[in-house]
C-alpha positions, 0 to 999 in steps of 0.5 A: 496552862491549867489553873491549880492551887499552887504554881510550883511544888518544890522539894529540897534543902533549906539551910543557913548560908554563912556569907563573907561580909568583911574582916574584923578589926583583928583580921578575922573573916566576918560571916553573915547568916543568910537563909539559903539552899538552891530549891528554897532560893528558887521558890522565893525567886518565883514568889517574888516574881508573882508565882505561888510555890509550896515547899517540901523539906525538913529542917532542925527544930532549932533556932536556925530551922525556925528562922528558915521557916519564917523566911519562906513564909515572909517571902510568900512561899507556903511552908506547909510541907516543911517539917521540923525535926527535933533530933537532927540539926539544920544544915549549915554552909559556909560560902567562899567568894573569889575576886570575881564573885564566884562561890564555893561551899563548905557544908556541915550536913552529915546527919542534917535534917534535910537528908532525913526526909522520908517518902511517907513524910511527903504529901504526894497529893500536893502534886495534883494541886501544883502546876509544876514539881521542882527538885535538884540532886542535892537531896539525892546525895545521901540519906532517905531524902534520895528515895524521897526525891525519886518517889516524888519525881515518879509520882509527879510523872504518874500524875501528869505534873511536869517535873523541873529538874536542876542537877545543881551538882555539889561534888563535895556532898557525894561519896565520889564523882562517879556516884554523883554522875550515876545517880543524877543520870538516873533522874534525867529521864524523869525530867520534863524541863531540865536546867543545867549549867554548861559545866554540868551539861559537859559532865553529865553528857561526857562532852567537852564542848557545850553545844555538843553536850546539850545536843547529847543530853537532848537526844538521850533524855528528850526533855520537853525543854532543856536550858543550859545557863552560860553565866554572864553569857546568857542561856542556850535553850532547846525547845524544838528542832533548833537551839535558841541562844539568849544573851545575858546582861552585864552587871558587876557580879559580887556574889553568884550564890543564888543566880542560877536558882533565881534564873529558874524561879524567874523563868518559871514565873514568866512562863506561868504568866504567859499561860503557855506551854514552852513548845507552844511559844514562838521563838520571840515569845520564848526569848522574852521569857528567857530574857526575864529569867536572865534579868532575875539572875543578873540582878541576884548576882549583883549583890551579896546573899541569896534569898535577900538578894532576889529581885521582885517583879517590879524591879526586874521590869524596870531593869528590862525596860532600861535595857530596851530603851 
């Protein structure tokens, strides 16, 4: 891989997750303020694993937004592309957890700063100085940020910077499911690396079975690499003629909020550390990269929070060594 100033230029939402942490003496739920947002989680996970990300986005010039910018910087993410908006608030999300740790969200985002990032506010030149460009579909749900997302994806392709796309579908942020499917499918041809959950693969491909959905996406959109995450079961990868299934790790999952994001950050960091393109990795080499990604996701799911739950390179290494012994 060619050495560049940054490993990953990351476009996306940066917001506050209010995560449940218990019940008050009066029986009311208690929520803890946590930094979050899928792309931000991914960027911080990659940074903790040794990569150098650059973040592009917008938050409110308010206590929440200023704290979020500091969080990125404290995690080793260059926040040079993060703008503070004096007119719009920082987006908030309340996380709801079921008994298995699976989460759902209530967003307070209409008119939020992250939806208002305009193409002319994003420095496309950063793509020339980055090894990868990453984005998700949340910025495509509403506002000028939709145009900005497509602008940077197309610019990355034009400049030869591989695009990593995680749809990260959040139906409650869209006008309706059909609009979400239509817009996201417009983005899929621009993705060099595509990461989807099995539910997202089925939805986007219109197939009820995971492997059939993955095969349909691979055939129609031809990403260089397709990763279908399977939760605790691991990941299904398509990097050549034959799929590669890599089992996950069993942990006591208490909060899966950032598990998929951290998987992607762990994957990109491990791929960068290999110095190879995915197509050039032998199956066992790709398996090792994906085991690292699975480990990062599993560790994240084993504790509450999002960015605060992310493991670093040393912890991930110990986790893997213990399970190989």
